[in-house]
C-alpha positions as CSV (number, residue, x, y, z in Angstrom):
1,M,-8.3,-5.3,-8.1
2,G,-5.6,-5.0,-10.7
3,P,-1.9,-6.0,-10.4
4,F,0.0,-4.8,-7.4
5,S,3.6,-4.9,-6.1
6,C,4.7,-7.2,-3.4
7,V,7.5,-9.0,-1.5
8,V,7.4,-12.7,-0.9
9,I,9.0,-14.5,2.0
10,G,8.7,-18.2,2.5
11,E,9.7,-21.8,1.8
12,G,8.7,-24.9,-0.1
13,N,5.9,-25.6,-2.6
14,A,3.3,-23.3,-1.1
15,A,5.6,-20.3,-1.4
16,F,6.7,-21.4,-4.9
17,N,3.1,-21.8,-6.0
18,C,2.1,-18.4,-4.5
19,L,5.0,-16.7,-6.3
20,Q,4.1,-18.3,-9.6
21,H,0.4,-17.3,-9.2
22,L,1.3,-13.7,-8.4
23,L,3.5,-13.5,-11.5
24,D,0.9,-15.1,-13.7
25,K,-1.6,-12.5,-12.5
26,G,0.8,-9.7,-13.5
27,C,1.9,-8.6,-10.1
28,A,5.3,-7.0,-9.7
29,V,7.4,-9.1,-7.2
30,N,10.1,-6.7,-5.9
31,V,12.1,-9.3,-4.0
32,V,11.8,-12.9,-2.7
33,F,13.3,-14.0,0.6
34,T,13.8,-17.8,0.8
35,N,16.1,-20.7,1.5
36,T,14.4,-23.0,-1.0
37,E,16.8,-23.9,-3.8
38,D,14.0,-24.3,-6.4
39,I,12.7,-20.9,-5.7
40,F,16.2,-19.4,-6.0
41,K,16.6,-21.1,-9.4
42,F,13.1,-20.0,-10.6
43,C,13.9,-16.4,-9.5
44,D,17.2,-16.4,-11.2
45,S,15.6,-17.7,-14.5
46,R,13.1,-14.9,-14.3
47,E,15.7,-12.3,-13.2
48,L,13.8,-11.7,-10.0
49,R,15.7,-10.4,-7.0
50,V,16.1,-13.2,-4.5
51,L,17.8,-13.2,-1.1
52,K,18.4,-15.7,1.7
53,R,15.4,-15.7,4.1
54,N,17.5,-14.5,7.0
55,A,18.6,-11.3,5.2
56,C,17.7,-8.1,7.0
57,I,14.4,-7.2,5.3
58,E,14.4,-3.6,6.5
59,E,17.9,-3.0,4.9
60,C,16.9,-4.7,1.6
61,I,13.7,-3.0,0.7
62,E,12.5,0.6,1.0
63,A,9.5,1.2,3.2
64,K,6.2,1.8,1.3
65,S,7.8,0.9,-2.0
66,F,5.4,-2.1,-2.4
67,D,1.8,-2.9,-1.7
68,Y,1.8,-6.3,0.1
69,L,4.2,-8.6,1.9
70,F,3.2,-12.3,1.5
71,S,4.5,-14.7,4.2
72,V,4.1,-18.3,3.0
73,N,5.5,-21.2,5.0
74,N,7.7,-18.7,6.7
75,P,9.2,-19.8,10.0
76,R,10.6,-16.4,10.7
77,I,8.6,-14.1,13.1
78,L,8.2,-10.7,11.4
79,S,9.0,-7.7,13.5
80,P,6.6,-4.7,13.8
81,E,9.1,-2.8,11.7
82,V,8.9,-5.3,8.8
83,L,5.1,-5.5,9.1
84,S,4.9,-1.7,8.6
85,L,7.0,-1.8,5.3
86,P,4.2,-2.4,2.8
87,R,1.8,0.3,1.8
88,C,-1.2,-1.9,2.5
89,F,-0.5,-4.8,4.8
90,S,1.2,-8.1,5.3
91,I,-0.6,-11.4,4.5
92,N,0.3,-14.8,6.0
93,Y,-0.6,-18.3,4.7
94,H,-1.3,-20.6,7.7
95,D,-1.7,-24.4,7.2
96,S,-4.7,-24.7,9.6
97,P,-8.0,-23.1,10.4
98,L,-7.6,-20.0,12.5
99,P,-8.0,-19.2,15.3
100,Q,-8.5,-22.8,16.5
101,Y,-5.0,-23.9,15.4
102,A,-2.5,-21.1,15.6
103,G,1.2,-21.6,15.9
104,V,3.5,-24.4,14.6
105,N,2.7,-28.0,14.0
106,A,-1.0,-27.2,13.8
107,T,-1.8,-30.1,11.5
108,C,-0.2,-32.6,13.9
109,W,-2.2,-31.2,16.8
110,A,-5.4,-31.5,14.8
111,L,-4.6,-35.1,14.0
112,L,-3.7,-35.9,17.6
113,R,-6.9,-34.4,18.8
114,G,-8.9,-36.6,16.4
115,E,-10.3,-33.7,14.3
116,T,-12.3,-34.8,11.2
117,T,-11.8,-31.5,9.4
118,H,-8.9,-29.2,8.9
119,G,-8.1,-26.3,6.6
120,I,-6.0,-23.4,5.6
121,S,-6.2,-19.7,6.4
122,W,-4.9,-16.5,4.8
123,H,-4.8,-13.6,7.3
124,I,-3.5,-10.1,7.9
125,V,-0.3,-10.3,10.0
126,E,-0.2,-8.3,13.2
127,P,2.4,-8.5,16.0
128,G,1.9,-11.9,17.7
129,I,1.6,-15.4,16.3
130,D,-1.1,-16.0,13.7
131,T,-3.2,-13.0,14.8
132,G,-5.0,-10.6,12.5
133,D,-8.2,-10.6,10.5
134,I,-8.8,-13.7,8.4
135,L,-9.1,-12.8,4.7
136,Q,-9.8,-16.3,3.3
137,A,-10.2,-19.8,4.8
138,Q,-11.0,-23.2,3.3
139,S,-11.9,-26.3,5.2
140,V,-11.3,-29.9,4.1
141,Q,-12.2,-33.3,5.5
142,F,-9.4,-35.5,6.8
143,P,-9.4,-38.8,4.9
144,S,-10.9,-41.7,6.8
145,A,-8.4,-44.2,8.3
């Protein structure tokens, strides 16, 4: 699959690394929604359009004008209207193995339950919380205490 166009919404290092990876692969990033100052500075230095995470996505981008929406460490629940904006679909990064640990604070719940492994998941976003087909998942061992 060659370069594609996308929108990125998210926070912190995971969103920043995803954004950098997409650009390194030649993908067109139409707009970034974030409240992370380092991402704002990076986007400004690259002349990428960047808006506050709480901006009205539907008013800021034209429907079907991009291929994918990437949601990475994004605490905002995306409406069905936003999920229908990309030509292909929306993809979410989740910091736990799905479907076992959906929702927020998943890593804390895994630790409290004494899990010895954990992981991350990339999945298609559907209405609901952390639902949709899993595209990629990776498990890791928790370090021994």
